[in-house]
Every structure is written in C-alpha cells, then in structure tokens.
C-alpha positions as CSV (number, residue, x, y, z in Angstrom):
1,M,-14.5,-36.6,-63.1
2,G,-12.2,-36.8,-66.4
3,E,-11.8,-39.6,-68.7
4,M,-10.4,-42.7,-68.0
5,T,-7.0,-43.4,-69.5
6,F,-5.9,-46.2,-71.5
7,G,-4.4,-48.2,-69.3
8,R,-6.7,-47.5,-67.0
9,K,-10.2,-48.4,-68.4
10,Y,-8.4,-51.7,-69.4
11,T,-7.3,-52.3,-66.5
12,L,-10.7,-52.3,-65.1
13,I,-11.9,-54.4,-67.7
14,F,-9.5,-57.2,-66.5
15,V,-10.0,-57.0,-63.5
16,G,-14.0,-57.3,-63.6
17,I,-13.2,-61.3,-66.5
18,L,-11.0,-61.7,-63.6
19,A,-13.7,-61.6,-60.6
20,L,-16.8,-63.0,-63.4
21,A,-14.3,-66.2,-63.9
22,G,-13.9,-67.0,-60.3
23,V,-17.4,-66.5,-59.4
24,I,-17.9,-69.2,-62.8
25,I,-15.9,-71.3,-61.4
26,G,-16.4,-71.4,-57.5
27,T,-20.0,-72.1,-58.2
28,V,-20.2,-74.1,-62.2
29,V,-16.8,-75.6,-61.5
30,F,-15.6,-76.9,-58.3
31,P,-18.8,-75.7,-56.1
32,F,-17.9,-74.9,-52.7
33,W,-20.8,-77.6,-51.1
34,N,-18.4,-80.5,-51.9
35,L,-16.5,-79.4,-49.4
36,I,-18.9,-79.5,-46.8
37,R,-19.5,-83.4,-46.4
38,E,-22.4,-85.4,-44.3
39,E,-20.8,-86.8,-41.5
40,I,-21.8,-91.1,-41.1
41,Y,-21.7,-92.2,-37.9
42,E,-21.9,-96.3,-38.5
43,D,-22.1,-99.9,-36.0
44,V,-19.2,-101.6,-38.0
45,I,-17.2,-105.2,-37.5
46,I,-13.1,-104.4,-37.7
47,L,-12.0,-106.7,-41.2
48,S,-8.4,-106.4,-40.0
49,N,-5.5,-104.9,-37.5
50,N,-2.6,-104.1,-39.9
51,D,0.0,-102.2,-37.6
52,G,-2.5,-100.3,-36.3
53,V,-4.9,-99.6,-39.2
54,C,-8.1,-100.8,-39.1
55,V,-10.1,-101.7,-42.3
56,A,-13.4,-101.8,-41.7
57,D,-16.7,-102.4,-44.3
58,T,-19.5,-99.5,-44.8
59,A,-23.0,-99.8,-46.2
60,D,-21.9,-97.4,-49.0
61,E,-19.6,-100.1,-50.1
62,I,-16.3,-98.0,-49.5
63,P,-13.4,-100.2,-46.8
64,K,-12.9,-97.2,-44.5
65,H,-9.1,-97.0,-42.8
66,I,-9.0,-96.3,-39.1
67,E,-5.6,-95.2,-38.5
68,D,-4.1,-95.7,-33.9
69,C,-6.8,-98.0,-34.2
70,T,-6.3,-100.4,-31.4
71,Y,-9.4,-103.3,-31.9
72,G,-9.2,-106.8,-33.5
73,T,-10.3,-108.8,-36.4
74,G,-14.7,-109.1,-35.1
75,D,-14.6,-106.1,-33.2
76,A,-17.7,-104.3,-33.1
77,V,-16.9,-100.5,-33.1
78,T,-19.1,-97.5,-34.3
79,I,-17.3,-95.0,-36.5
80,K,-17.4,-91.4,-38.0
81,Y,-16.6,-91.2,-41.6
82,G,-17.0,-88.6,-43.8
83,E,-20.0,-89.3,-47.1
84,G,-17.4,-90.9,-50.3
85,L,-14.5,-90.7,-47.6
86,A,-12.5,-93.8,-47.7
87,W,-10.9,-93.2,-43.6
88,A,-12.8,-92.6,-40.8
89,T,-12.5,-92.7,-37.3
90,I,-13.8,-94.6,-34.5
91,V,-16.6,-93.2,-32.3
92,E,-15.7,-93.1,-27.6
93,P,-19.2,-94.6,-26.0
C-alpha cells in the first residue's frame, strides 16, 4: 500500500470531522428521544367548539385543540395527546 495523497488525506479528515459533528449534534444538541413523546389518555370536558375545532383543558395545563370535533361545549370525552403538545384527538370507545 502506497502513501496517501495530500488531497485524499484531507478528504478523510474532513469526512471524519463531519461524522463526529453529526454524532455530537445527534446526541447532545438534538436528542432523538425528544421526537418520541409519551401518549397520554385523559377524560376531559369540551370547553368550546369553534367551527369544528374543540378546546379542552388537561392536567398538564396546556389547552388541547381538537380538529374535526363534533362534540359540543360541556360534553365529556376521552382524548389522546403527546406529552407537552397542544393538539389532541378524541378516542372513540
């Protein structure tokens, strides 16, 4: 095996630095597990229905917006939402 050329040596170093930067960003700056949120099921009361978009208050104190909602104000429903998110879906029994 011969010696590497000047350009090939620096190309390998550059690729190594990019790979290392990708690993650092992937594990420290933007952890993958932040994309995977726990699904929470909760019984709530519909606070309002504005043209098919309902709003319900939940235990995490983040009002949940529910699109394509056919329920009225005061109706009790079970919803499913991701932890920390402001949108939810109604779970049909």
